[in-house]
C-alpha positions in Angstrom: 76.2 62.6 51.0 76.2 60.5 54.2 72.6 59.4 53.7 73.1 58.4 50.1 76.1 56.3 51.1 74.1 54.7 53.9 71.4 53.7 51.4 73.9 52.2 49.0 75.6 50.2 51.7 72.3 49.1 53.1 71.1 48.0 49.7 74.2 46.0 49.1 74.2 44.5 52.6 70.5 43.6 52.3 71.0 41.9 49.0 74.0 40.0 50.3 72.1 38.9 53.4 69.2 37.7 51.2 71.6 35.7 49.1 73.2 34.1 52.1 69.9 33.0 53.7 68.5 29.8 52.5 65.0 29.8 50.9 63.0 32.7 49.6 62.6 35.9 51.6 59.4 37.8 50.9 60.2 41.2 52.1 60.2 43.9 49.4 63.4 45.6 48.2 62.8 48.8 50.1 62.4 46.9 53.3 65.5 44.8 52.6 67.5 48.0 52.1 66.3 49.3 55.5 67.3 46.0 57.1 70.7 46.4 55.5 71.1 49.9 56.9 70.2 48.6 60.3 72.7 45.8 59.9 75.4 48.3 59.0 74.6 50.4 62.1 74.6 47.4 64.5 77.7 45.9 62.9 79.6 49.3 63.3 78.5 49.5 67.0 79.7 45.9 67.7 83.0 46.6 65.9 83.5 49.8 67.9 82.7 48.1 71.2 85.3 45.4 70.4 87.9 48.0 69.3 88.2 46.9 65.7 86.1 49.7 64.0 89.1 51.4 62.5 92.2 49.5 61.4 94.9 50.2 58.8 93.8 49.3 55.3 90.4 47.7 54.7 88.3 47.1 57.8 87.5 43.5 57.1 86.4 42.7 60.6 84.0 45.7 60.7 82.5 44.6 57.4 82.1 41.0 58.7 80.2 42.3 61.7 78.0 44.4 59.4 77.2 41.4 57.2 76.5 39.1 60.1 74.2 41.7 61.7 72.4 42.3 58.3 71.8 38.5 57.9 70.3 38.3 61.3 68.2 41.4 60.9 67.0 40.4 57.4 66.0 36.9 58.8 64.1 38.3 61.7 62.6 41.2 59.7 61.4 38.9 57.0 59.8 36.7 59.6 58.0 39.7 61.1 57.0 41.0 57.7 55.4 37.6 56.8 53.7 37.4 60.1 52.1 40.9 59.7 51.4 40.3 56.0 49.7 36.9 56.8 47.5 38.5 59.5 46.4 41.2 57.1 45.4 38.7 54.4 43.3 36.7 56.8 41.4 39.8 58.1 
C-alpha cells in the first residue's frame, strides 16, 4: 500500500509543480509522476532535517517543502529530458 500511496502523491505533486511552472513542460506524465515522487522524498528529508516533519494536525510545512522540491525537480528534470530528447532527434 505504501508504493501505491507514493505513486498517487507523486502524481499530484508532479501535476501541481507543472501547473506552477510557467510555460510548457514537455516531459511525459509517467516521468512527471517520478519527479513528483522524488520531490516528496526530498521534501520529507528536508522537513525531517529541520525538525518539522511531524506536527500536530496537518503537516503544512512538510507539504510545502515537498511542493517546492517537486517544482525544482520537475523544472530540472524537464530541462534534462528536453536536452536528451533534442540530442536523439538530431542523431
